C-alpha positions in Angstrom: -91.3 -17.3 -17.0 -87.5 -16.5 -17.2 -86.3 -14.6 -20.2 -89.6 -12.9 -21.2 -89.8 -9.1 -21.1 -93.0 -7.0 -21.6 -91.9 -3.8 -23.2 -95.4 -2.6 -23.8 -95.8 -1.7 -20.1 -93.6 0.0 -17.6 -94.3 -2.2 -14.7 -95.2 -5.7 -13.8 -96.5 -7.6 -10.7 -94.1 -10.4 -10.0 -94.7 -13.3 -7.6 -92.1 -13.6 -4.8 -91.9 -17.0 -3.1 -91.4 -17.0 0.6 -91.7 -19.6 3.4 -95.2 -18.3 4.1 -96.4 -18.5 0.5 -96.4 -16.1 -2.4 -96.3 -12.4 -1.9 -96.2 -9.9 -4.7 -93.7 -7.2 -5.7 -94.3 -4.4 -8.1 -91.1 -3.9 -10.1 -90.2 -1.6 -13.0 -89.9 -3.6 -16.2 -87.2 -1.3 -17.6 -84.0 0.0 -16.2 -82.0 3.1 -16.8 -78.7 4.2 -15.2 -78.9 7.5 -13.3 -75.2 7.8 -12.5 -74.5 11.0 -14.6 -75.2 14.4 -13.2 -78.6 15.5 -14.4 -79.7 19.0 -15.4 -81.0 21.4 -12.7 -84.6 20.9 -11.8 -84.6 17.1 -11.3 -82.5 15.4 -8.6 -82.8 11.6 -8.6 -81.3 11.4 -5.2 -84.3 13.1 -3.7 -86.9 10.8 -5.3 -88.7 8.4 -3.0 -87.9 4.8 -3.9 -89.5 1.6 -2.9 -87.2 -0.9 -1.3 -87.2 -4.7 -1.1 -85.1 -6.8 1.3 -83.4 -10.1 0.4 -80.5 -12.0 1.9 -78.3 -12.1 -1.3 -78.7 -9.9 -4.3 -76.7 -11.0 -7.4 -76.1 -8.6 -10.3 -75.6 -10.5 -13.6 -77.2 -13.6 -15.1 -74.0 -15.2 -16.6 -72.2 -18.3 -15.4 -70.7 -16.8 -12.3 -73.9 -15.2 -11.0 -76.1 -18.2 -11.8 -73.6 -20.6 -10.2 -73.7 -18.5 -7.0 -77.5 -18.4 -7.0 -77.8 -22.2 -7.6 -75.2 -23.1 -4.9 -76.9 -20.9 -2.3 -80.3 -22.6 -2.8 -78.5 -26.0 -2.8 -77.0 -25.2 0.6 -80.4 -24.1 1.8 -81.9 -27.5 0.7 -79.0 -29.5 2.2 -78.7 -27.8 5.6 -81.8 -25.7 6.2 -81.8 -22.0 6.9 -83.8 -20.0 4.5 -81.9 -17.8 2.0 -83.8 -15.4 -0.2 -81.8 -15.0 -3.4 -82.6 -12.3 -6.0 -80.7 -12.1 -9.3 -81.0 -9.0 -11.5 -80.1 -9.3 -15.2 -79.9 -6.3 -17.5 -80.7 -8.2 -20.6 -84.4 -8.6 -21.6 -83.8 -12.4 -21.4 -81.2 -14.4 -19.6 -78.4 -15.1 -22.1 -79.2 -12.1 -24.4 -75.9 -10.4 -23.4 -73.7 -13.4 -23.2 -71.3 -13.8 -26.0 -68.9 -16.7 -26.4 -66.7 -18.6 -28.9 -66.8 -21.2 -27.4 -65.3 -24.3 -25.9 -66.1 -25.1 -22.3 -64.2 -27.1 -19.8 -67.0 -28.7 -17.7 -65.3 -29.4 -14.4 -67.1 -26.6 -12.5 -70.4 -27.6 -14.1 -69.7 -31.2 -12.9 -69.2 -29.9 -9.4 -72.3 -27.7 -9.4 -74.8 -29.8 -11.3 -73.4 -33.3 -11.6 -76.5 -34.5 -13.5 -76.3 -31.9 -16.2 -76.4 -34.4 -19.0 -79.6 -36.1 -17.8 -81.1 -32.6 -17.1 -80.7 -31.5 -20.7 -77.8 -29.0 -20.5 -77.1 -27.7 -24.0 -73.6 -29.3 -24.3 -74.3 -31.2 -27.4 -71.1 -31.1 -29.4 -68.0 -32.7 -27.9 -64.7 -31.5 -29.2 -63.2 -34.1 -31.5 -59.9 -32.6 -32.8 -57.5 -29.7 -32.4 -55.1 -28.0 -34.6 -53.1 -24.8 -34.9 -52.0 -22.9 -37.9 -49.9 -19.8 -38.7 -51.4 -17.6 -41.4 -49.5 -15.5 -43.9 -51.4 -13.3 -46.3 -52.2 -16.3 -48.6 -50.8 -19.4 -46.9 -51.8 -21.6 -43.9 -48.9 -23.3 -42.3 -49.5 -26.2 -39.7 -47.9 -25.6 -36.4 -46.9 -28.1 -33.7 -49.8 -29.1 -31.4 -48.6 -29.3 -27.8 -50.4 -31.9 -25.6 -51.6 -29.1 -23.3 -53.9 -28.0 -26.1 -55.8 -31.2 -26.1 -59.6 -30.4 -25.7 -60.6 -34.0 -25.0 -63.6 -33.9 -22.6 -64.5 -30.4 -23.6 -67.6 -29.2 -25.5 -68.3 -26.6 -28.2 -71.2 -24.6 -26.9 -73.3 -21.5 -27.0 -72.7 -19.8 -23.7 -75.9 -17.8 -24.0 -77.9 -21.0 -24.3 -76.0 -22.5 -21.4 -76.8 -19.5 -19.3 -80.5 -19.7 -20.1 -80.5 -23.3 -19.1 -78.7 -22.6 -15.9 -81.3 -19.9 -15.2 -84.1 -22.5 -15.5 -82.2 -24.7 -12.9 -81.9 -21.7 -10.6 -85.5 -20.8 -10.8 -86.5 -24.4 -10.1 -84.5 -24.2 -6.9 -86.4 -21.0 -5.8 -84.1 -18.2 -7.1 -86.0 -15.1 -8.1 -84.6 -14.0 -11.5 -85.7 -10.6 -12.9 -84.5 -10.1 -16.5 -84.6 -6.6 -17.8 -83.5 -5.1 -14.5 -80.1 -3.4 -14.5 -78.3 -2.3 -11.4 -77.4 1.3 -12.0 -75.7 2.3 -8.8 -74.7 0.7 -5.5 -76.7 1.5 -2.3 -74.2 2.2 0.5 -74.6 1.9 4.2 -75.3 5.2 6.1 -71.7 5.7 6.9 -70.6 4.8 3.3 -68.4 2.0 4.6 -70.4 -0.9 3.2 -72.7 -1.9 0.3 -76.4 -2.5 1.3 -77.6 -3.5 -2.2 -78.2 -1.9 -5.6 -80.5 0.6 -7.1 -82.2 -0.2 -10.4 -82.7 2.5 -13.0 -85.3 5.1 -13.4 -87.9 4.6 -16.1 -89.5 7.4 -18.2 -86.7 9.9 -18.6 -86.6 11.8 -21.9 -83.4 12.3 -23.8 -82.6 15.4 -21.8 -82.8 13.4 -18.5 -86.1 15.0 -17.5 -89.0 12.9 -16.2 -91.9 12.3 -18.5 -95.5 11.6 -17.4 -94.6 7.9 -17.4 -91.7 8.4 -15.0 -91.2 5.7 -12.4 -88.2 5.7 -10.1 -86.0 2.7 -9.8 -86.1 0.7 -6.6 -83.6 -0.4 -4.1 -82.9 -4.1 -3.7 -81.3 -4.2 -0.2 -79.3 -7.3 0.9 -77.0 -8.5 3.5 -74.7 -9.6 0.7 -74.4 -8.2 -2.8 -72.5 -10.2 -5.4 -71.3 -8.4 -8.5 -71.1 -10.7 -11.6 -71.9 -8.3 -14.5 -68.9 -9.3 -16.7 -65.8 -7.5 -17.9 -65.6 -3.7 -17.3 -69.1 -3.5 -15.8 -70.5 -0.2 -14.6 -71.2 -1.3 -11.0 -67.9 -3.0 -10.7 -66.1 0.2 -11.7 -68.1 2.3 -9.1 -67.4 -0.2 -6.3 -63.8 -0.6 -7.1 -63.3 3.2 -7.1 -65.3 3.7 -3.9 -63.4 1.1 -1.9 -60.0 1.5 -3.7 -60.0 -2.2 -4.5 -57.4 -1.7 -7.3 -54.8 -0.1 -4.9 -52.4 -3.1 -5.1 -53.3 -4.4 -8.6 -51.8 -3.7 -12.0 -54.0 -1.9 -14.6 -56.6 -4.2 -16.1 -56.0 -4.8 -19.8 -58.6 -6.1 -22.4 -59.1 -7.6 -25.8 -62.0 -7.2 -28.1 -63.5 -10.4 -29.4 -65.5 -10.3 -32.7 -67.4 -13.4 -33.9 -69.9 -14.7 -36.4 -71.9 -17.9 -36.6 -72.3 -19.5 -40.1 -74.2 -22.4 -41.4 -71.8 -24.2 -43.9 -72.1 -26.9 -46.6 -72.0 -30.6 -45.7 -68.7 -31.2 -47.5 -66.7 -28.8 -45.3 -68.5 -29.4 -42.0 -66.5 -31.5 -39.5 -68.5 -31.6 -36.2 -66.3 -31.1 -33.2 -63.3 -29.8 -35.1 -61.3 -27.0 -33.4 -58.8 -24.8 -35.2 -56.8 -21.8 -33.9 -54.6 -19.5 -35.9 -52.1 -16.7 -35.3 -50.3 -14.4 -37.6 -52.2 -12.6 -40.4 -54.2 -10.3 -40.4 -52.3 -9.0 -37.3 -48.8 -7.5 -37.7 -46.1 -8.6 -35.3 -46.8 -5.6 -33.0 -50.5 -6.4 -32.4 -51.6 -9.1 -30.0 -54.4 -11.3 -31.4 -55.5 -14.6 -32.8 -58.5 -16.3 -34.4 -60.6 -19.4 -33.9 -62.9 -21.7 -35.9 -65.1 -24.2 -34.1 -67.4 -26.6 -35.8 -70.6 -26.6 -33.7 -73.7 -28.7 -34.0 -76.2 -28.6 -36.9 -73.7 -27.6 -39.6 -72.9 -24.4 -37.8 -69.4 -23.0 -37.3 -68.3 -20.2 -34.9 -65.4 -18.1 -36.1 -63.9 -15.0 -34.7 -60.9 -12.8 -34.0 -59.6 -11.3 -30.7 -57.4 -8.2 -30.8 -55.6 -6.9 -27.8 -56.9 -3.4 -27.1 -53.3 -2.3 -26.4 -52.8 -1.9 -30.1 -50.9 1.2 -31.3 -52.4 2.3 -34.6 -55.5 4.5 -34.1 -56.7 3.7 -37.6 -56.9 0.0 -36.9 -60.5 -1.3 -37.1 -61.0 -4.7 -35.3 -64.3 -5.1 -37.3 -62.6 -4.6 -40.7 -59.6 -6.8 -39.7 -62.1 -9.6 -39.0 -64.0 -9.0 -42.3 -60.8 -9.2 -44.4 -59.6 -12.2 -42.5 -62.5 -14.3 -43.8 -61.1 -13.8 -47.4 -58.0 -15.8 -46.5 -58.1 -19.1 -48.4 -58.2 -21.1 -45.2 -61.5 -19.5 -44.1 -62.9 -18.8 -47.5 -63.1 -22.5 -48.6 -65.2 -23.2 -45.5 -67.5 -20.2 -45.7 -68.2 -20.1 -49.5 -71.7 -21.3 -50.2 -72.7 -20.9 -46.5 -74.8 -18.4 -44.7 -73.9 -15.9 -42.0 -76.4 -16.2 -39.2 -75.2 -14.1 -36.3 -72.6 -11.5 -35.3 -71.4 -10.1 -32.0 -68.5 -8.4 -30.2 -67.5 -8.1 -26.5 -64.5 -6.9 -24.5 -62.7 -9.5 -22.3 -60.2 -9.3 -19.5 -56.6 -10.0 -20.4 -54.7 -8.7 -17.4 -54.5 -12.0 -15.6 -53.4 -12.5 -12.0 -51.5 -9.2 -11.7 -54.6 -7.2 -12.6 -57.1 -8.9 -10.2 -58.3 -6.3 -7.6 -59.2 -7.0 -4.0 -62.1 -9.4 -4.4 -64.3 -8.5 -1.5 -65.7 -5.3 0.1 -67.9 -4.8 3.1 -71.2 -6.4 2.1 -70.2 -8.2 -1.0 -67.7 -9.5 -3.6 -66.7 -9.5 -7.2 -67.2 -12.7 -9.2 -66.2 -14.1 -12.6 -65.1 -11.5 -15.2 -66.1 -8.7 -12.9 -63.0 -9.8 -11.0 -60.9 -10.7 -14.0 -60.6 -14.5 -13.7 -60.2 -15.2 -17.4 -57.2 -17.5 -18.1 -56.0 -15.7 -21.2 -53.0 -17.9 -22.1 -55.1 -21.0 -21.6 -57.2 -19.4 -24.3 -54.5 -18.0 -26.5 -53.1 -19.2 -29.8 -49.9 -17.3 -29.0 -49.1 -19.6 -26.1 -47.7 -23.0 -27.1 -49.2 -24.5 -24.0 -52.6 -22.9 -24.5 -55.9 -23.5 -26.2 -57.0 -20.2 -27.7 -57.0 -16.5 -26.8 -60.0 -16.1 -29.1 -62.4 -18.1 -27.0 -63.8 -14.8 -25.7 -64.8 -15.4 -22.1 -65.5 -19.1 -22.5 -62.1 -20.5 -21.2 -62.8 -18.4 -18.1 -66.2 -20.1 -17.7 -65.0 -22.8 -15.3 -63.2 -20.2 -13.3 -66.2 -17.9 -13.3 -68.5 -20.7 -12.1 -66.1 -21.8 -9.4 -65.9 -18.3 -8.1 -69.7 -18.2 -7.9 -69.7 -21.5 -6.0 -67.1 -20.2 -3.5 -68.9 -16.9 -3.0 -72.1 -18.7 -2.3 -70.5 -20.9 0.3 -69.0 -17.9 2.1 -72.2 -15.9 2.0 -74.3 -18.8 3.3 -71.9 -19.5 6.2 -72.1 -15.9 7.2 -75.9 -15.8 7.0 -76.2 -19.1 9.0 -73.0 -19.6 11.0 -74.7 -22.3 13.1 -75.1 -24.4 9.9 -71.6 -23.8 8.5 -69.3 -26.7 7.7 -66.6 -26.6 10.4 -64.2 -28.5 8.0 -64.4 -25.7 5.5 -62.0 -22.8 5.9 -64.2 -20.6 3.8 -67.4 -21.2 5.8 -65.7 -21.4 9.3 -64.3 -17.9 8.9 -67.3 -16.2 7.3 -69.2 -13.6 9.4 -71.6 -10.7 9.6 -70.4 -7.2 10.3 -71.0 -5.7 13.7 -73.3 -2.9 12.4 -76.8 -2.2 13.5 -79.5 -4.5 12.0 -80.4 -1.8 9.4 -76.8 -1.7 8.1 -75.7 -5.3 8.8 -73.7 -6.6 5.9 -71.6 -9.7 5.3 -67.8 -9.9 5.7 -66.7 -11.8 2.5 -63.0 -11.9 3.2 -63.2 -15.7 3.5 -64.3 -15.8 -0.2 -61.0 -14.2 -1.2 -59.1 -16.7 0.8 -61.0 -19.6 -0.8 -60.3 -18.3 -4.3 -56.6 -18.1 -3.5 -56.7 -21.7 -2.3 -58.6 -23.0 -5.4 -57.5 -24.0 -8.8 -58.5 -20.5 -10.1 -55.4 -19.0 -8.4 -53.2 -21.9 -9.3 -54.1 -21.6 -13.0 -53.7 -17.9 -13.1 -50.4 -17.9 -11.2 -48.8 -20.5 -13.5 -49.5 -18.4 -16.7 -49.2 -14.9 -15.1 -46.2 -13.9 -17.3 -47.4 -15.1 -20.7 -49.6 -12.2 -21.8 -47.3 -9.5 -20.4 -44.4 -11.1 -22.3 -45.8 -9.7 -25.6 -44.8 -6.2 -24.5 -41.3 -6.5 -26.0 -39.5 -5.0 -29.0 -40.1 -8.2 -31.0 -43.8 -8.2 -30.3 -45.5 -11.4 -31.3 -42.3 -13.3 -32.0 -40.7 -12.4 -28.7 -43.9 -13.3 -26.8 -44.2 -16.7 -28.5 -40.5 -17.5 -27.7 -40.9 -16.5 -24.1 -44.2 -18.2 -23.7 -42.8 -21.5 -25.0 -40.0 -21.6 -22.5 -42.1 -20.4 -19.5 -45.1 -22.6 -20.1 -43.6 -25.8 -21.6 -40.3 -26.0 -19.6 -40.6 -23.7 -16.5 -44.4 -24.2 -16.2 -44.6 -20.8 -14.5 -42.1 -21.6 -11.8 -40.2 -18.3 -12.3 -39.0 -16.1 -9.5 -40.2 -13.0 -11.3 -43.6 -11.5 -12.3 -43.9 -9.4 -15.4 -46.2 -6.4 -14.9 -49.0 -4.8 -16.8 -47.7 -1.2 -16.7 -50.2 0.7 -18.9 -53.9 1.1 -19.5 -54.8 0.0 -23.0 -55.6 3.6 -24.1 -52.1 4.7 -23.1 -50.6 2.3 -25.7 -52.3 4.2 -28.5 -49.9 6.3 -30.7 -50.9 9.5 -32.4 -52.0 9.2 -36.0 -48.9 11.2 -37.1 -46.7 8.4 -35.7 -48.4 5.6 -37.6 -49.3 4.6 -41.2 -53.1 4.7 -42.0 -54.6 1.3 -42.6 -56.6 1.0 -45.8 -59.2 -1.8 -45.8 -60.9 -3.5 -48.8 -64.6 -3.0 -49.4 -66.9 -5.9 -48.2 -68.2 -8.1 -51.0 -71.5 -8.9 -49.3 -70.8 -12.6 -49.6 -67.9 -13.4 -47.2 -67.5 -9.9 -45.8 -70.1 -7.4 -44.8 -70.6 -3.7 -43.9 -70.9 -2.9 -40.3 -74.7 -2.0 -40.2 -75.5 -5.3 -41.8 -73.5 -7.1 -39.2 -75.1 -5.1 -36.3 -78.5 -6.1 -37.6 -77.5 -9.7 -37.0 -77.1 -9.1 -33.3 -80.9 -8.3 -32.8 -79.9 -5.1 -31.0 -82.7 -2.8 -29.9 -82.9 0.2 -27.6 -86.2 2.0 -26.8 -86.4 5.3 -28.6 -86.5 8.6 -26.8 -84.4 7.6 -23.8 -81.2 9.4 -22.8 -78.0 8.1 -24.3 -76.3 5.6 -22.1 -72.9 6.6 -23.6 -72.0 9.8 -21.9 -69.5 12.6 -22.0 -68.9 14.6 -18.9 -71.8 16.9 -18.1 -69.9 20.1 -18.3 -69.5 22.9 -20.8 -67.1 22.3 -23.7 -66.9 18.5 -23.2 -67.9 17.7 -26.8 -65.5 20.3 -28.3 -62.6 19.0 -26.2 -63.3 15.4 -27.1 -63.7 16.2 -30.8 -60.6 18.3 -31.1 -58.2 15.8 -29.5 -59.6 12.7 -31.1 -59.9 14.1 -34.6 -56.7 16.1 -34.8 -54.4 13.6 -32.9 -56.0 10.2 -33.1 -57.8 10.0 -36.5 -61.2 9.7 -34.8 -60.3 6.5 -33.1 -63.8 5.6 -31.9 -65.1 5.6 -35.4 -62.5 2.9 -36.2 -62.5 0.9 -32.9 -66.3 0.5 -32.3 -67.6 -2.7 -33.9 -71.2 -1.3 -34.1 -70.9 2.1 -35.9 -71.9 3.9 -32.7 -69.5 6.8 -33.1 -69.0 9.2 -36.0 -67.1 12.4 -36.5 -69.1 13.9 -39.3 -68.1 16.8 -41.5 -69.9 20.0 -40.3 -69.7 23.7 -40.7 -70.3 26.7 -38.5 -72.4 26.2 -35.4 -73.1 22.6 -36.4 -69.4 21.7 -35.8 -68.2 20.8 -32.4 -64.5 21.4 -33.3 -62.2 21.4 -36.3 -65.0 21.1 -38.9 -66.4 17.9 -37.3 -69.6 17.0 -35.4 -69.3 14.2 -32.8 -72.3 11.9 -33.1 -73.2 9.0 -30.8 -75.6 6.5 -32.4 -76.4 4.8 -29.1 -79.2 2.9 -30.7 -76.6 0.7 -32.4 -74.6 -0.2 -29.2 -74.0 -3.9 -28.7 -72.5 -3.4 -25.2 -69.0 -4.4 -25.9 -67.5 -1.7 -23.7 -64.6 -1.0 -26.1 -65.3 2.8 -26.2 -64.7 3.5 -22.5 -61.6 1.2 -22.5 -59.8 2.5 -25.6 -60.8 6.2 -26.1 -57.6 8.2 -25.7 -59.3 11.0 -23.8 -61.0 8.6 -21.3 -64.2 10.7 -21.3 -66.8 8.2 -22.4 -68.8 6.6 -19.6 -70.7 3.5 -20.4 -73.9 3.1 -18.3 -76.8 0.7 -18.5 -79.6 1.7 -20.9 -83.3 1.6 -20.3 -85.6 -1.2 -21.1 -83.4 -4.2 -21.1 -81.9 -2.8 -24.3 -79.0 -4.2 -26.2 -78.2 -7.3 -28.3 -80.1 -10.6 -28.3 -77.3 -13.2 -28.6 -79.5 -16.0 -27.3 -81.7 -16.1 -30.4 -81.6 -19.8 -31.5 -82.5 -21.1 -34.0 -81.4 -17.9 -35.8 -84.2 -15.9 -37.6 -83.7 -14.3 -40.9 -82.7 -10.7 -40.7 -85.9 -9.7 -42.4 -87.8 -11.0 -39.4 -86.1 -8.7 -36.9 -88.0 -5.7 -35.6 -85.2 -3.2 -35.0 -83.8 0.1 -36.1 -80.2 1.0 -36.8 -78.9 4.4 -37.3 -76.0 6.0 -39.1 -76.8 9.2 -37.3 -78.5 9.6 -33.9 -78.3 10.9 -30.4 -75.4 13.1 -29.6 
């Protein structure tokens, strides 16, 4: 069954459907990244690994990856020509690691699964109204509501539930879905010029990266086509982009951090289908951000805050900004007397068209948020022509799904050129490489062409200047003014393109150049401490495994990190992380790493938001996939009471 993980064992025999009947494949049930250099005495590159061949291997069980899987099997059914499709999902269940606001525009879903209503897709709450407000510290001021912000025909959803439902549709079509399996590194062709698949992680390493008695090496899933759909700032995406220099002609990617909660509220304040977006407080004019409030089904509301990770002040805490935001009278009157059910946080792409890398490489392609297809201004309260920036990845969902559809069509045509549609530019130009059979991989250049001819590119081109326009001396106010003219009057038809010139970490000022931010203590009613919030994510990581958050494996790395981040940046990670993963604890003598501080990484708490590796000024934290399908469980619904969760959080832990 999709979405079930057996953590009591290290392996499982899974059926693999083929044209000849069922065969069986022994696969590790837990995955661990082996990308970091390991201590002498154990070399993972010399370990013998089992391999399994498929036609298409998809990494990531979100909307993009699932759309590709579904479309491939649809083409198989429509035209013939067998295609074995394997989808690897690092979460213990499909949907566990999917976080959304969220309002979905269903046009890609209509294209992919036109009978989704009859088939029970969890789109149960239609949007009924929209409004926008500007917040001061105590007031809420209505703002003009442009017609482009109309959400008529859209739905307020849980994207994790939608992903789980899509996985069921994919499995019914014959897609093999393996939850709890994370791709830890690419498998390259013998000459290193193409991707032949992915390697899953080793199981049974101790915290010092040495094999235990239970050690089982990860296996290689080899494929003619490998589609990377692991979301924003994924570990495989980064490796492949670096290996093939895919970012050579792209601007730096920029990100925001979305933080959300789900509440059950009183009947008298519940208005199903209502959508509200805000800008202004608690952000200052120099910091890009905005909030949302969506009235979902069953008396539930989703509310959250997105903050651009190009913020300047190292003492800013996105988590605490969100907690104090809820005490604003506008939010407080809705939340009072209600119950907080869930919490989550995730980084999202904000770079737009300028930051999209080359989309294909020999043997595969980047899909969805791995490529950066989120339409930020369409999701931004700062843009007068937009819906909300704070939708997390959801206003990129239709783009992510469309990219999956286009990738599937290109891959299928290359696998079965005799069955390709001659009327389709995408399919007519798709091909296999001229390598030997062992290293034969797909040329996916036609996928990139198709994306640039689709509504994905048109959307992103029209709004390409809106997010970068906030990099001006007037900050929010200058960005709002420019966005109004560009989007409402010029509609993106400008002869210029504004650039994303810096990585987010480069925008961070030193603590000596900023004023420390002092936050109020949480009251435990509307606002909460960080460990209470992390408990609501259902996060769990198996104990005794190596930390998946890694400094360079070299002498003095901790001391250098601690010195710079403590003395110059006020211990930024301790403020930026929305899960209390990082601490700079007081220490003396040999216990101190530098400057009277010990750097502690509580990897048990990690909710996989990726903020640390994006924002840390020293750029020395590498996020890798953990063992055991570990991480948050955002797909829990209905939501259990925190006392029912079997998990462990730490305020100190692995270093």
